[in-house]
N, C-alpha and C positions, 0 to 999 in steps of 0.2 A: 520806223516812224520817220516821216519826212522832216526836214529842217523847218519848213513852213509851219507844220503842225506843232512842233516843239516851240517855235517862236510864239505862236498863237497861245499855247497853253501857258507859257511863262508870262506873257503879257496879261492874260486874264488873272492869273494868281497875283501878279504884281498890282493889278488894278484893285483887287480885293484888299490887299495889304495897304495900298495907298488910301483907300476908303477908311480902313480901320485907323490909320494914323491920323487922318484929317478929322474924323468924326468921333472917334472913341478915345483919343488921347494916348494911344499906344505908340511905342517906338516900333520901327519896322521889324526888328528882331522879335519883339513881343508878339506882334501880329502874325509873323510866320510861325512862331512857336504855338500860338493859340490855334491857328488854322490846322497845324499838324496834329496837335493834341485833340482837337474836336473830331478830326477825321479818324484818328486812332481809336478814340473811345467809341465812336460809332461803328468801328470795324473790329471790336473786341480786342483792342490792343495791338492788332497786327498792322503792319505798314499798309496804308490804303493805296489802292491802285487807281480808283475811279472817284470822281466827284461830278456833280451835275451843276452847271452854272446856269442861272436864270438871268436872261437879259430881256430888255424891252426896248422897242424902237417906237418913238413918237412919229406917227404917220400923218400928222396934221400938215396943212399947207405951209406953215411957218417953221416947221421942224428942220433940223439939220440932217436927219436920217441916220444918225449914229446910234448904235446899240449901246445901252448902258447896263452895267452889271447891277442887278438888284440884290442877289443873294447867292450863296452856294449851299448845296444840299448834299447829303451823303447817299440818298436813294432817289430813284426816279419818281417814286410815288410822293415823296416829300416835296420834290420840285413841282410836280403836277398840282398838288394841293396848294402850294404857295401861289402858283399862277392863277388857279381858279379863284382864290381869295382876292388876289390883286385885281383880276378882271372884274370881279363883282364890285370892288371899291371904285374902279374906273367907271363902271356903268352907273353907279350911284352918283358920281360926280358929274357925269354927262347926261343925266336924266332929262334935262330940258331939251336936249338935242336929238331925242329919239334914237338912242344907240341900238345897234344890231350886233349881237354877240355871236361869234362862231367858235364854240368851245373846242371843236375838233381841230380847227386851224389856229386856235389860241390868238384870236384877234377880235378887236371891237372897233367898229367904225360907226359914224353917224350917217344918217340917211343922205346927207349932202357930201359926205366924204371929206369935209373940211377938218375933221377932228377924229383922230383914231390912234390906236396903239396895237402893236403886235408883240407877243411874248415868244421867246424861244428858250428851249432847254437843250444845252449842249453837254454831252458826256465827254469828259476829258480824263486822260491818264495823267495823274499828278506826281507819279513817282519821281520823274526827272526834276521838276521844279523843287521838290523837297530835298533832292540830292543836289543842292546848289554847289557852286564852284568851291566855296570855302570848305564844305564838308568833304568834297573829293580831294582837295589839297591836304586837308587834315588826315584823311585816310592814307594818302600817299606817304606822308611824313611818318605815320605809325609803321608802315611797312619798311621804310628806310631805317628807322630807328631799331627795327627788329631784324636787321640783317639782309634785307632785299636790296640789291644794287639800285641806285637811284634811277638809272636808265631803264630798269626793268619794272619799277613800281607801277607805272601806268598800265603796263601789259597785265601784270598780276591782278591789279584792281579791276580792270575791265573784265577779266575772266570771272572774278567774284561777282561783278555786277550782272553778267550774263547768267551765272549759275543760280544766284540767290534772288535776283530781282527781274530777270529777263529784260534787262534795260541796258541801253547804250549809254555809258557814262561819259564818253568822249564823242559826241556827235560831230560829224564832219561839217566843215563850213567855215 
C-alpha cells in the first residue's frame, strides 16, 4: 500500500473522529474505540479490514469543491442505501429547481447546473489506522518486557504484522 493511500485513509478516519468529538461530545480516544467496536461488531468480532466512506461534494457555483465525509459503513450495500436516501432528501430540498438525478453516477444537478451534489463511496483498508502508533509502541514494549532485545522488537513485531494482519506496521516515509 502506498504512503499516499495510507495518509489518505488516516486522514479520513481522523475526520470521522473529529466529527464525533465536535458533534457527539466524545473524546478522541472514545471516538476511535467506538469506531473500532462498531466495525468489529459488524464483522463478527474479528478485526475489520475494510470500511466504506461516503463523501459528498457540493457542485454548486458557490461551493468550494471539497468532499465532506457524511458517514462510514461496514458494507458497500449499506453505503449505497445511505447515498440513495441522501440523494432523495437532496432532490426534495431542490424540488423547485427541477433536479435531475443520476443514480448510477450518484449525482444530482439542477437544469441550470447552478446547484448540485455528487456522492462517492470509497472502500478503505482501516487495519493500519486502527493499529496506531501508540498500539505499536505498546506492543514493542511487551516484546522487550518478555525478553526480546530492544533493537529486535520492531523486526519481530513487523513479522507478526505480516503473518497475522498482512499489514506493514512501519510504513516507509
